[in-house]
N, C-alpha and C positions, 0 to 999 in steps of 0.2 A: 589320094589324100585331100586334094583341093576340092574334089567332088563331094566328099562327105561333109565338108563345112559350107557347101554351097557358095564357093568362091570360084571365080573364073580361073582357068588353068594358068594363064599368064601371071595372075596375081599370086597363085600358089607357088610358082617357080621362083618368083622374085619377091616373095612376101616380106613384110617388115619383120616377121618373127625370125628370119634368118640372121639379121644383124643384132648386135648387142643393144643398140639404141635405135629408137624409131627415127626415120628420116626427118630432117628438119623441113620446115615450110619455107618456101621462097618468099622473101619480103619484097614487096613491090613498092617502089618509090612513086608516090602519087604526085603528079604535076598539079600545081595550083595556079592556073593562069589568071584567075580573077584577083587573087590577093597578091600576086607577084609584084606588081608595081608599088603596092603599099607597104611591103616588108621593110624597106629602109626607114620609112616614116614611123612605123609602129615600133621598130627596134630602137630608134632614137628616143622616143617617148619613154619606153621601158628602161633604157639606160639612165635617162634623167631622173626617173622615179626611183630607181635603185640607189642612185647617188644621194638622193634626198631622204632615203630610208622611208619612203612612203609608197611601197609597192602595192598596198591594198587599194589605193586610189587609182592605180594605173588603168585597170579595166574600165572603170566608169569614165575616166577622162578620155581614154582612147575611143570608147564607144560613142561618146557625145561629140568628140572632135571629128571622127570619121563620118558621123551622121551629117554634120554640117558640110563637109568637104566632098562626100561621095557623090552627091547629086550633081555636082559641077564637073568633077574629074573622072571618078571611077565608080561604076555601078556595083558596089560590094554590099552584101547583106550584113547586118549587124551580127548575126549568128556566126558567120564566117570569120569576122574579125575577133569575136570573143573566143572562138575555138583556137585561133592562132595565138592569141595572147595567153590563153591557158597553157598551151603546149610550150610556149617560150618560157613562161614562169616556172613550169614544172621542170623543164630542162635546166634552168638556171638555179633551181633549188629555192625559189622564192615562195612557192605555194605548198609547202610541206606541212603546214599547220593543220591540225584537226580541231574542230570546235565541238566541245561537249557541254551540254547543259545538264547539270545534276538535277535529278528529280527526287523530291522528298515529299513524303505523304505523312499525314497524321494517322494515328491508329483508328481504324474504322472509317476512314474518309472515303476511300475509293476502291472499287473492284472492277474486274474485267470479266465479261461473260462471253463464251463462245458456244455455239450450237452447231454441231457437225455430224456428218455421217461417216461411219467407219465399218470395217469388217471385223467381226468378233467370232470367236470359237468357244463354245461351251461344251459340256460333256454330251449334251443331247444333239446339238446341231451347230452348224456354222452358217453365217449369213450377215446381212447388213444390219447395223444397229445405229440408233440415234444417240449421240453422246452430248453431254452438257459439261462444260468446264467453267468453273468460277474461281478466279484467282484474286487474292487480296494483294493490293499494290504495296502495302507497307511491309509485309513480311514475306511475300512471295509464296505463301502457303496456297495450295490449290485443292479444289474439290472436283472430282470427276465422277460422273455417273452415266451409265448406259441404259438405254431402254430399247424395247423391241420395235416400237413405232414412235415416230416424231409427232406427238400430239401436244396440244396446249396443256393438258392435264399433267403430262410427263414433265414439261418445261417448268410449270409452276411448282410441281412436287420437288424437282431438283433444287429450285431456289429455297424452298422450305428446309430441305436437308442441309444445304450449304450454310444457311443462316444459323442453323442449329450447331453446325460444326464451328463456325466463326464466333459463336456466342453473341449473336446480335446481327442487326441489319446494317449493311454498309450504307453510308450517306449517299454515295453516287455510284451508279453502275454504268459502265460503258459496254455496249453490246457490239460485237464484231459484225455479225450478219443477222440482224433482227428480221429481215424479210422472210427467211426460211423458218423462223420461230413462229 
């Protein structure tokens, strides 16, 4: 049985498929000797910031404070401090916010063009095809067209057909990978 699946016989005998759930991974607790002496100092600053309800300024303040102190006492990289602060804030539930910037576009303002290669199957043959995708940002409507070869003529023809579909030319076009076009 194990031989037919190209698995070693020991793995076949004690395979994970014999159990109802896959075996869990062993979590290793990583020691942090570099940031160890700074933990009480950083935790005190985070507690003071959370008491003042200014948790967002904690990272910047800790980063700049440790930059001043680390050269004299502890050789700690700023990245290490920022990573520890991020973990502590996530653990305390202080950094659960997500920032979203709403995007709004006027009609006919902006479009996005992508030129890519894909596998296509027709009645006659299957093989690689060059695809063009043009999407209007305001409506999300998309135009797709496939060609046998990726030529400049095909690229420009796809634009012409897309503009006909969208009833006009978009003011701004953003190209994903224009180098291949």
